[in-house]
C-alpha positions in Angstrom: 7.0 12.0 6.0 8.8 10.1 3.0 12.1 11.5 2.6 14.2 10.5 -0.3 18.4 11.5 -0.7 20.1 11.4 -4.1 22.2 9.2 -4.2 26.0 9.9 -6.0 25.5 9.2 -9.4 21.6 8.2 -8.9 19.6 9.7 -11.7 16.2 11.3 -11.2 14.5 8.4 -12.7 16.1 6.1 -10.3 15.3 8.0 -7.1 12.0 8.7 -7.8 11.6 4.6 -8.7 13.2 4.2 -5.1 10.3 7.2 -3.7 7.3 4.9 -5.4 8.4 2.0 -3.6 8.7 3.5 -0.5 5.3 4.9 -0.3 4.1 1.6 -1.6 5.9 -0.3 1.5 4.3 2.2 3.6 0.8 2.0 2.2 0.5 5.3 1.2 -0.7 4.5 -2.2 -3.1 2.4 -1.2 -4.8 4.6 1.5 -4.8 7.1 -1.5 -6.6 4.5 -3.7 -9.3 4.0 -1.0 -10.1 6.9 -0.1 -9.9 8.4 -3.6 -13.5 7.6 -4.3 -16.8 6.7 -1.7 -17.1 3.4 -0.5 -20.5 2.3 1.3 -20.1 0.8 4.8 -21.1 -2.5 3.6 -18.8 -3.0 0.7 -16.1 -1.5 3.8 -17.5 -4.1 5.9 -17.6 -6.7 3.2 -14.1 -6.2 1.9 -12.5 -6.1 5.4 -13.7 -9.9 6.3 -12.9 -10.9 3.2 -9.4 -10.1 3.9 -9.8 -11.4 8.0 -10.8 -14.8 6.1 -7.7 -14.5 4.0 -5.6 -13.8 7.1 -7.0 -17.0 8.8 -6.9 -19.7 5.4 -3.0 -17.9 5.8 -2.4 -19.1 9.5 -4.0 -22.5 9.4 -2.5 -23.9 6.4 1.0 -25.6 7.0 
């Protein structure tokens, strides 16, 4: 659970901005977007394969 305490002399907009950053950092927004629509199992496999290929390419580069 993400909690954001308001700091002294901080506006509500700044606090909401910090909350959004924490949500992105935790991967919460990504999970919500992913589960907001149905994804076929074949599309899920394809997405995971692309993600793993990106990781392999990134790790092999100098």
